[in-house]
C-alpha positions in Angstrom: -106.3 -154.9 -0.2 -105.5 -158.7 -0.9 -105.1 -160.2 -4.2 -109.0 -161.2 -4.2 -110.0 -157.5 -3.7 -109.1 -156.8 -7.1 -111.0 -157.6 -10.5 -109.0 -157.0 -13.5 -110.2 -157.0 -17.0 -109.1 -159.9 -19.0 -107.6 -157.9 -21.3 -105.4 -156.2 -19.3 -104.4 -159.7 -17.7 -103.4 -160.6 -21.2 -101.5 -157.8 -21.6 -99.5 -158.4 -18.3 -99.0 -161.6 -19.5 -97.9 -160.6 -23.0 -95.6 -157.9 -21.0 -93.9 -160.8 -19.1 -93.2 -162.8 -22.2 -92.1 -159.9 -23.7 -89.9 -159.1 -21.2 -88.4 -162.9 -21.2 -88.1 -162.6 -24.7 -85.8 -159.4 -24.7 -83.6 -161.0 -21.9 -83.0 -164.1 -24.3 -82.1 -162.2 -27.5 -79.7 -160.0 -25.2 -78.1 -162.7 -23.7 -77.2 -164.1 -27.3 -75.2 -160.9 -27.8 -71.8 -159.8 -26.4 -71.2 -157.8 -23.6 -71.3 -154.1 -24.3 -67.8 -153.6 -22.5 -66.7 -156.4 -24.8 -67.7 -154.6 -28.0 -66.5 -151.2 -26.7 -63.1 -152.6 -25.7 -63.0 -154.3 -29.5 -62.8 -157.9 -28.1 -66.3 -158.6 -29.8 -67.8 -157.5 -33.3 -70.8 -156.0 -33.3 -73.3 -157.7 -35.2 -76.1 -155.7 -37.0 -78.2 -158.6 -37.4 -78.0 -158.9 -33.6 -78.5 -155.3 -33.1 -81.7 -155.3 -35.3 -83.4 -158.4 -33.4 -82.6 -156.9 -29.9 -84.1 -153.6 -31.0 -87.3 -155.3 -32.6 -87.7 -157.0 -29.2 -87.2 -154.0 -27.3 -89.7 -152.3 -29.2 -92.3 -154.9 -28.8 -91.6 -154.9 -24.9 -91.8 -151.1 -24.6 -95.0 -151.0 -26.7 -96.8 -153.4 -24.5 -95.7 -151.5 -21.4 -97.0 -148.4 -23.1 -100.7 -150.1 -23.6 -100.5 -151.6 -20.3 -99.9 -148.3 -18.2 -102.5 -146.4 -20.3 -105.2 -149.0 -19.9 -108.0 -147.4 -19.2 -108.7 -149.5 -16.0 -106.2 -147.5 -14.3 -108.5 -144.5 -14.3 -110.7 -145.9 -12.0 -108.1 -147.2 -9.5 -107.4 -144.5 -6.6 -103.9 -143.1 -7.1 -102.9 -144.4 -3.6 -103.8 -147.8 -4.5 -102.3 -148.2 -7.6 -99.0 -149.6 -6.6 -100.8 -152.4 -4.7 -103.1 -152.8 -7.9 -100.2 -153.5 -10.3 -98.2 -155.8 -7.9 -101.5 -157.6 -7.5 -101.9 -158.0 -11.6 -98.4 -159.1 -11.5 -98.8 -162.0 -9.1 -102.2 -162.9 -10.9 -100.5 -162.7 -14.6 -97.7 -164.8 -13.5 -100.0 -167.7 -12.2 -101.9 -167.4 -15.4 -104.8 -166.9 -14.3 -107.5 -164.8 -15.3 -110.6 -162.8 -13.4 
């Protein structure tokens, strides 16, 4: 099936776009902090404010992922086609299109 064969609801596309943004936001927050190995080795101080920001970003990402995976649309997609559909949705969301 090609990407054009899928018809995704707008709210599902919006969730996938939000997931991509939340993933990038989480990575950006993670990049601000010290490496875990440095903290464990005592070469960096564990900053609790940073940890709170990282946890909040990760939690937003997790909640969006859960909503994305539990979306009712997937119930109508045959199980053997879901990987293809999810990949098509990913490409659609990355290109900022909607259907």
